[in-house]
C-alpha positions as CSV (number, residue, x, y, z in Angstrom):
1,M,131.0,113.2,97.4
2,G,132.6,114.6,94.3
3,P,135.8,116.7,94.1
4,K,133.7,119.9,93.6
5,E,132.0,119.4,97.0
6,A,135.1,120.2,99.1
7,P,134.3,123.9,99.6
8,R,130.7,123.0,100.8
9,I,131.6,119.9,102.9
10,W,130.6,121.6,106.2
11,E,127.4,123.3,105.1
12,R,126.1,120.7,102.6
13,H,127.2,117.5,104.2
14,I,128.2,117.7,107.9
15,F,125.7,120.3,109.1
16,N,123.1,118.6,107.0
17,S,123.8,115.3,108.7
18,A,124.0,116.8,112.2
19,A,120.6,118.5,111.8
20,I,118.7,115.3,112.5
21,S,120.2,115.1,116.1
22,S,117.1,116.9,117.4
23,L,114.8,114.2,116.0
24,V,116.5,111.3,117.8
25,P,115.3,110.5,121.3
26,E,117.9,110.0,124.1
27,G,119.7,106.7,124.3
28,C,118.5,105.2,121.0
29,R,120.1,102.4,119.0
30,V,120.6,103.9,115.5
31,A,121.5,102.1,112.2
32,D,122.9,104.3,109.5
33,V,122.1,102.5,106.2
34,G,124.5,103.0,103.3
35,S,126.8,105.0,105.5
36,G,129.3,105.6,102.7
37,A,131.5,108.5,104.0
38,G,129.8,108.2,107.4
39,L,127.0,110.6,106.8
40,P,124.8,111.1,108.8
41,G,126.1,108.5,111.3
42,I,129.5,110.0,112.3
43,P,128.3,113.6,112.8
44,L,125.3,112.2,114.7
45,A,127.7,110.2,116.9
46,I,129.8,113.3,117.6
47,A,126.8,115.5,118.4
48,R,125.0,112.8,120.5
49,P,127.3,110.8,122.7
50,D,124.3,109.1,124.3
51,L,123.5,107.1,121.1
52,E,124.7,103.6,120.1
53,I,125.3,103.8,116.3
54,T,125.8,101.0,113.7
55,L,127.2,102.2,110.4
56,L,125.9,99.7,107.7
57,E,127.9,99.8,104.5
58,P,128.1,97.1,101.8
59,L,131.3,98.2,100.0
60,L,134.6,96.9,101.5
61,R,136.6,100.0,100.7
62,R,134.1,102.3,102.4
63,S,133.6,100.0,105.4
64,N,137.3,99.9,105.9
65,F,137.4,103.7,105.7
66,L,134.6,104.0,108.3
67,S,136.5,101.6,110.7
68,E,139.6,103.8,110.4
69,V,137.6,107.0,111.1
70,I,135.9,105.4,114.1
71,Q,139.2,104.4,115.5
72,E,140.8,107.8,114.8
73,L,137.9,109.7,116.4
74,E,137.9,107.3,119.3
75,L,134.2,106.4,118.9
76,G,134.6,102.7,119.0
77,D,132.9,102.3,122.3
78,R,129.6,103.2,120.8
79,V,129.9,103.2,117.0
80,T,130.2,99.9,115.1
81,V,130.7,99.2,111.4
82,I,129.0,96.3,109.7
83,R,129.8,95.4,106.1
84,G,126.5,94.5,104.6
85,R,123.2,95.5,103.1
86,A,120.1,96.6,105.1
87,E,117.9,94.0,103.5
88,D,120.3,91.2,104.4
89,L,120.6,92.1,108.1
90,K,118.2,90.2,110.2
91,S,117.5,92.5,113.1
92,D,114.6,94.6,114.3
93,A,116.5,96.0,117.2
94,F,116.9,99.6,116.0
95,D,115.0,102.6,117.4
96,I,116.1,104.8,114.5
97,V,117.3,104.0,111.0
98,T,118.9,106.8,109.1
99,A,119.8,107.1,105.4
100,R,121.2,109.9,103.3
101,A,121.5,109.7,99.5
102,V,120.9,105.9,99.4
103,A,117.8,105.3,97.3
104,K,114.3,106.5,96.4
105,L,112.1,106.4,99.4
106,A,109.9,103.6,98.2
107,T,112.9,101.4,97.7
108,L,114.5,102.5,101.0
109,V,111.4,101.6,103.0
110,G,111.5,98.1,101.6
111,W,115.2,97.7,102.4
112,T,114.9,99.0,106.0
113,K,111.5,97.9,107.3
114,G,113.1,94.8,108.9
115,L,115.6,96.9,110.9
116,L,112.9,98.9,112.7
117,G,112.0,97.9,116.3
118,P,108.3,98.0,117.4
119,K,108.3,101.8,117.8
120,G,111.2,102.4,115.3
121,E,111.5,105.3,112.9
122,L,113.2,105.8,109.5
123,L,114.7,109.2,109.1
124,A,115.6,109.7,105.4
125,L,117.5,112.8,104.6
126,K,116.1,114.1,101.3
127,G,116.4,117.2,99.2
128,A,113.7,119.7,98.3
129,S,111.8,116.9,96.5
130,A,111.0,115.2,99.9
131,E,107.3,115.8,99.6
132,E,107.2,114.4,96.1
133,E,109.2,111.3,97.1
134,L,106.8,110.7,100.1
135,E,103.8,110.9,97.8
136,G,105.5,108.4,95.4
137,A,106.0,106.0,98.3
138,Q,102.4,105.9,99.5
139,K,101.7,102.5,98.0
140,V,104.7,100.9,99.7
141,L,103.9,102.6,103.0
142,R,100.3,101.3,102.9
143,K,101.6,97.8,102.1
144,Y,103.8,97.8,105.3
145,R,101.3,99.8,107.4
146,L,103.7,102.7,107.8
147,T,103.1,106.4,107.8
148,G,105.3,109.3,106.7
149,E,105.8,113.0,107.1
150,V,108.3,115.6,105.9
151,L,110.2,117.6,108.5
152,V,112.4,120.6,108.0
153,V,115.3,120.9,110.5
154,R,118.6,122.8,110.8
155,A,121.8,122.1,112.7
156,H,122.0,125.8,113.5
157,P,119.9,128.9,112.5
158,D,122.6,130.0,110.1
159,T,122.8,126.7,108.2
160,E,120.7,125.5,105.2
161,V,117.5,123.5,106.0
162,T,117.5,119.7,105.9
163,H,114.5,117.9,104.6
164,V,113.8,114.7,106.5
165,V,111.2,112.1,105.7
166,R,110.2,110.4,108.9
167,I,108.5,107.0,108.5
168,T,106.8,105.4,111.5
169,R,104.7,102.4,112.3
């Protein structure tokens, strides 16, 4: 987030991240890929105490920051930070994989397909161009036998909409 984002942090970043909580079934294992500042993983963890969340972040400075935030917010019993890249993690144990502002959808699908469990879903938070990105990723989706749809959700009726591309097996 840039310095000009401070006045919009709640509306544009935190509420935007929390909006996906309605899309995650109860008791899921969630991986937040490229977690950065902890979005959407930390707002999701706060909104949904039933979830087990792994924040996956390759940069040391950011992963250290995430570890400090998890400790400060006392979320350590159900939120873990792993320093690494999605494509390097050898695990298909996640029910839900989230990503926000990480990469174009076609690239993101390639990086995260190995994290999805048998009935896993990727929830990629995208802007208004979500439909266009989904269309551009069709070749990759067919290659991995995945399907996608664009969903529009809100954290609260008074907040901006969040465009989410849901990828399923």
